[in-house]
N, C-alpha and C positions, 0 to 999 in steps of 0.2 A: 819786720822787714827794712831789707834791702834799700838803699835810695833809687829812687827810678829815674831812667833817664832813655835818652837817644841813644843809640849804639852807631856809630860807624861805621857804615857797608866797605866792608875790604873792597878793592881794585875791581873790575869786570872779567878781568884777567887771570889772576887771582884764584878766583868764586868758580869760575867755569873749569878752570885746571882740577878742582877736587872738587867734583860731583859723588855723593853722595848717592848707593846704588840704589836703585830704586824699591820699594817696599824692605830695605833694609831697617832695621830699629837699636838703637842707641838699647849701649847694656843697660845705664842711667832709668833709661822708659823700661826696659822690659822688667827690673828688678822691683822697679816703684808697681806696675799694674798685677805682678805675679805677688807681692807684699800683701796690695790690697782683697786681689783675689782670692787669696788662702787665706788672710786676717778673715772676711765676712763667711769663707765657707766655716772656718775651724768654730765663728760666733754662732750661726743656724747648730753646727750641732750638739756644740756643748747646749743651745736653749732645747734645742730634741729631746737631749737625754736628760735635763733637767725636769724639764715637762714631761716622760716617759715614766719619770724617776718618781714624779710626784705623782703620775696615775695610775700607775702599777707598781709601785715599791712602798708608796705609802696606803694604796687604797686595795690593795687586793693582798693576800695572805697566800695563796698561791706561789711558792717559789721556782716553779716549774714553768712561769712565767718568764723571769726575767733575761733568763738565758737567751729566750728566742725574741721578745722584745727587742732584747739589744743587736739583733741583725734586723730588724728597720730603723736603727738609729741613721744608715747611709743614705735612706730614702729622703732625706730633708734638702740633703744635696741635688739630687738626682732631679728632685721638684723644683729648686734652686733655679738649674740647669734649665729645666725647661722651659720657664722664666725668665727666662736671663736677666736673675740676680747680678751676678756674677762680672757684667759686663757696663753696667751702669758708670760705674767712677772708672772708668777709659771713656766714656764719651759725656759725661758729664762734667764741667769744671765746678758750681759749685754746687757740692755733696753736702745732702740732708738728709740724715734718716728719718724727720719727719715727713719728708718729701713721698717718700718710700712705703708709709705706713700702710696705704691700701691695696702695695705688690705682699707687705708681708701677710697682711691678710689675706691675700691670695695664695698664698704660700703655707699660710698655716691651714688653711680650709684644705687645700690638698691634699698636703701631707697627712692632715687627719682623716683623708677617704682613702690614703692607700696604705696605713695601717687600717683601718678600717677591713679593708681586700685584703690584706696580709692578716689579720686575725684569723677571717671569716675562712679563708683557704687550710692556712695552715693548726690553727688553735682553734677550730671550731666553734667560732664566736666566744670567747673565753673572757672577752672586753666586756663590762657592760655600759649601757649607755651613755651613765652615769663619768666614769672616765673618759669614752672617745670627748664627752663635752670641757672635759677636765685640761685633757691632751691639748687640743681644739684650740682653749683659751688661754693658760699658760703659754701653749707653743708662741704664740702672736707679741703678747706680752715680753717674753723671754727675749723675742727676736726683736724686740723695738731698741730693748737696753745696751741687747747682747752688740746688737751693729754700729749701736751709739759709743757704746765702749771703746770696738774695735779701729771704728774712724778715728774716737781721740787718740787713742796708741799711735797709731799707726803715726797719723801726722804726727806725733811728737817726736821720734823715730826717723822718718825719712823728709818732713818739712815740708813746707807746700810746694806746690808747683809752680815752675821755671816755667813762665808764657814769654811766649815771643809776641807783641802785637804788630799786625799789618792794620796801616791805615792813616786818619788823618792825627794830627794833635792834641787836636781837641777830645773825640774821643779815648785816646790814648793818657789821658788825663782825668776822663772819669773813669775810666775802669780800671784804673792806678787807685782812684780815690773807695773805690766797690769793692775792689780787694781789699785794701788797707783795715785792720783794724786788730783787737786782742790775739786774738785767734785765725791767722790771716791763711787762705786755703792757695792763694796760690800770688805770685810778685811778677811781676813784669820784669823781665832781665834785658829789656830792650825793642825800640820800635824801627820798624824798615815802610820806608814810604814807598807806594808804587805808583806810578806816574802812568797815565794812562797812552797806551801805546798800540798800535799794533804791527810793528817792524819785530820783523822776528829773530832779528839781534838782540834788539833791547826787550825782547821775552827772556831769549835763552840767557840774560846776562843777568836781569830777575832773579831768573830760578837757580842761576848757579850761588847768589846771593843768599837765596832762602837757603841752599843746602848747607852752603860754609858759615851761618849763623846759626844752624843748630845744633851743628859740630862743636864750631868754635864756643859759645855759650852753654854748652849742655839742655836744650831746648828740651821740658817735656809735652808743650803743649801749644801751637801752633793759633793766636787769634785773629781773625781775618776780618777788615771793615768790607765789604763788599761796595763795590763803588759801579753805577753804571752808567759812566763816560765810554768804556771800554766793555761791552761785559763778555765780550770772545775773550779777551785779555783776562778778567776776571774767573772765567771759570776753567782756563787754561792753567792759572796759578792757582787753584785753590785743588786740580787735579794731580798738579803739582807737590804744593803738603801736604794731600794725602798717600803722595806716594812716596814719602820719609818716612812711612810706618810711626810717624808723631802723630799723636789724637790731635784733631783738627776743629777751633769751633767755630762760629759765626755770629758776626755781632750785626745783624741786618736792622738799618734806622724805621723800617715798616713797622717795627712792633713794636718802637713808640707812640705811636700813633692808634694801631689793632689790639697792644695788652698781647697778652698768649691764649686769646681764647680761639686757637685760629686750627682750622680745619684739612689734612694737607692729603689732596685727591688726587688722583696721577691717570690720565686720560693720553692712554696708547702715547707714552715717553713722555706727555706732556703736564711739567706740575703744576696744579692750582694750589691756593691757597687762602680756605675758605675763609670770610671774616664772619663773627657774629657781630648781628644788630648791638647796638649798642645799648644800654638800658637792659633792666628786667623785665621777665615777665609775669603777668599778675599772679601765677603759680606762684613763681621764683619769690615774689616777694611775699605772700602767705608764707612757706615755708621758711624763709629768714624771719617772720615777725613770731611764727612759733617755735623757732630756734631761741630765740632771742625772749620769749615769756618764759617758756623753761628753764632757760639756762639761768634768768633773773631770781626766780622765784623759789629754783635752787638755792642759789648764792644765798639771798637773802635767809633764808630758813637757816644758815649752816654758819652764816658771816654774823649774824641778827647779835649777838655776845660782843664782840668786836667796836659791833659802829656802837654798842650802847657804850662802850668801855674808852672810845676815842671822844666820843661826845662830851663825854663827864669831864674827860683829860684836859678837854680844851677849854669846857667852860671854868676850869676851877684853877686853870693859870696865867689866864686874861681876861678884863671884861671886854664885854664885846658879846655876839651873835655867835652860834656853834655852826650854822652853817654858813658859805660865803656865796653867795647868788650872783650870777654876772651873767648879761644877754649875751649870746650868741649866736649865727646864722645857721638855721636848720635848714633841712632838703626843702630845695625848691627857693628855697631863701626866705624860706619863713624865720623868722625868730621868734627864740625861746631862751628860757632862764634856765644856764647850766647851774646844777648843786655839788658844794665840794665842802669837807670839811675845813673852818677858817685856818689856815696855817700862818697868817701872818698877823700882827698888827692892827688894829681896829683902823688905823688913818695910814694905810699902805697907799692906798689910789694917790691921797696927797701929794706922797714922798718921792713917788716916780717918777714927776718928772726933773727934780732934783738927782735921779740915779741915771736919768737917760743916758748918758756922755759914757757909762759903765757896763752898756746894752750888749749881748753877746751874740748876740740871736741875730743880726742882720737887719737888714732893711726889712719894714712890714710886722718883725716880730718882737721882743719884750723879754726879755733872758738873764739875770746874773747869779752866778754857778753858786758864789755865797753873797746871798741876796741879806742884807742888812734889817730888812724889814718881817725876817719869818719870826718866829718863836721858837720857845726849843723841843716844846711838843707836834710844832707844825715841822721843822726841822725833818723831824725824826721821820714822822708821819710821808712825808713828803719823800724821802730817801725809802718808800720803798710800796711809794706813787698809792696808801692807804689815804691819802687825803681827799680822792676820785671816786670812791665807794659808794657816797652817796646817790653816784651817779647812776647808781642801777636802778633810781626810781623815776630818773629819767626816762628808763629805758622803758619800764613796766607803762609809762604814761604813755609812750608813743615816739617821745621828742628826739629821742638816740636810740641809738641800737650798742648791741656789744661791741661789733665790730664794724665798720664804717669807716670813710674821709674824717678827718679832723672837724670839728667844732672848731671854726676862727670867732674873732671878737669882729664887730664889724668893721674897722678901718681893716683890719686883716684882708678882710672879703671884699673890698671895695678896689684890690690893686688886684683880684684876678676878675681878667678879662676873659673873650671870646671863646674859643672852643673850650678852656679850662674850667670853666664855670659847671660845663659837665661834671664836674665830681658831684653835683648839689642833687646831683640824680638818685642819690639813695644818703639816707637817714645817716649823719654823722656820728660816730662808732664810741664808746667808752677806750678801744684801744686802734692800730689801725698799721698798715706798713711803716707810718711815719714814727710809730712810738718804738717799732720794736727796731731800729735803724738810729735810735736814738733822741724821739721825741722833738723839744724845743731845741736843740742843737745841729737840726735839721733846716737849710735855711729853708725859705718858704716857696721859691719858685723847685727848688727839688720834692719839696711835701705835696703841692700841689699834684705835678707829676707823677708822684706816686697813687696820691687817690683817684688821679685817673685813668692809669693803668689798675687802678684793684675793682673799680667800677664794671670798665670796659670787660676784667675777665672773671667777673665776680661766679666761686662758687660756693656751696655750702662747705664744700671740703676745705676751700680758701680761707674760710673763717675759723674753723677747727684751729688749722696752724698755725692763723696770726695766735689765738686763744693761748694755744701752748708755748710758743715761743714768748708772748709776752709774760705766762707765769716762770718762764726759765728766768726772763731776765728780772721778776720780783724776787725770785727766789736768792740769786744772785746778786739781791743788793744791789743793782745798778742805778738805783735812782734814776726814775725814765721823766 
């Protein structure tokens, strides 16, 4: 990612002299969006082709079906267009195939229904129920894989989105940090300050600067932090940004408090945001607990040989217990003992004070990248987070959840005050939003905020997404 810094605005006179015609999009913006749309449509077509080949070519000896079913192939693009599946990459900066998995499930369902109608009308029901079921399931799986590959390849070809930020220095730095990474999806190429004013001359000058910077920096997206000091000026500025033809994203600070669990309501031209009650209902808690029990039981059955192998390796390498137990703060502030495979020498706690000067995790947490207290087996199992597998027993006991807020030690928990303590409304988890962003490398304040927003916007699908992303990190051997 290129170095990010504030860009000096050109003179107001020069900016106003070179306005961009309303609604015109730059060639690079149009090219990016066209590549994304066509790549996703092609991925869906390939997924549908593979699914049809499997359910018809492999399961049916009737060659007459093959040509006719090929005619049903373009229907997947029709189904995708009806669900606006090819517009999302223009609207959303943080594009993720996992996020749209529910939409892809709907796409597979809709396409299977279209093929069923097509089959009944033209083939007199030649496709059996087993073939339709195979088509439905395989299309969903192939579409998820295909879109993930398509986005990966497209980002390699056209690079990350070039974003112009309009707002404060603090939010600029926060956004730059979020966009940075091994596979950045966007890069900030400049910042524009927007001073609150009602002066039409200054408003016109700000609009001119925006148009100039978009053209000068080849901006693909404008990210605006709304200001409440001059609301009418801000509304006009957002309209101006939309009129340039470049995609626009808003960074509302109110979502830092209420999370993403909001409902947009329209009351005769007045937009209202409905904020969900903080915390989970009794039925949601029961659903989350049932998900934990089923998932943990299945994991223990599958992973039991691996658990036994790790236990033997830990015991043979060094003296001391197989398991490491530590008191953590759980739901509603109740302490519990967390279980892990011992990955350090038996006197690791006694050496902690000597190593405190090498702490890399910041205030309130302790983390050393190359910790000398680690054993050889411990270093290996930590690299892929296998040391945390005994926490599955904590989940069965109800002390932890598969996904939840980070379980903190007592001295870390004492630093969390006020509204942030509402993160304890849910049972702590083996993984969570903090884990997929780097685990202990995430500063304590940022981790607490992530936990708060997780609790505020909880859904079962959010737990599934976090588990999938955690698995991806483990498979990539990132050692969270």
